N, C-alpha and C positions, 0 to 999 in steps of 0.2 A: 522626433521630440525636440521640441522647442525649450529653450534654457528656461528655466523657473525657480523660484525661491519660493522653498518647501515651507520656509518658516512663516511664509504671508500664509500658506494655505492652514497651517497649527494653527497661527494666531486667528484667523477668521471664523475656525471650527470650534477655538475655545472662547470667542469672544460673544458666538451665539448661543453656547451653552450655558454662560456666565453672566450675561446681560443681566437680567432680573437681580441678580445677587449683587450687582455693582452699586445698588443705591444712586443711580444719577439722577438729578433733578430734569432734566431731559430725554427721551429716547428715541430724539430725532436722527435722522441720518448722518448730517455733519455731526453730532456729537460721537455716533459710534466711528464714524471713519477719523474723528480726532484720535479718539483712545485707540484705534488699531495702528494708526502713523506712530503715535507715541511708542505704543507698544514695540511696533518693529523698529524703529528707531534705536530701542534700547538693549535689543536682542541681535546676536551675530546671525549674519544671512547663510543661507544653506544652499546657495545656489547647485543644479543639478543640470546635465544637458545630456543624460541618457537614462535607460531605466536600471541598470546595474548602480548607478551612481543613488538614484532613487531610492533603492532598496537598503543602500547601506545608511543612508542620512535618516530615512523611516526608521530603521531598527536602534539608531542611537538615537532618536527622538521620544520612544517609547520609554527611556530612563525615567524614573520618578523623578530625579533631581532637575531632569531637563523640565520636566510638564511642570515643577513648583516654579522653575525660574520664569516659564512662561506665565502663572497664573501673580506671580508677583510684580512681576513687570507691567501686566495689565490693570493689577489692583493700582499701581503707582501712577498708571497713565490716565486711571478714570477720577485719581481724584485730584489732578491736576485739570482734568477737564472740568469736572465739576465744580470747582474752586473759580474757572475762570474760563468758561465756554466761548468760543468763537464765535457766536451771535447773543443776541438779546433774547434773553426765556421771561416770557412774559408770563405773570401770576396771574392763573385761574381761579 
């Protein structure tokens, strides 16, 4: 198993589920990746190098508070990106 940051997988999945609820003015990949990056930078990394470590970290990530923290940081990140996107948003 390659060393992976499980937090990245958790946030990517949460972002896919919650994207429509974030009320972003733009739904391009640039904005999604900006929200992903800001969210990940605000949360602790959870690197694992083997299946045992993966199972332990995944069990901890099932905690409701942990999931709430991910959603809170994602919401804050989306507000930042919505107010100041890293590209020009054209009004249609």
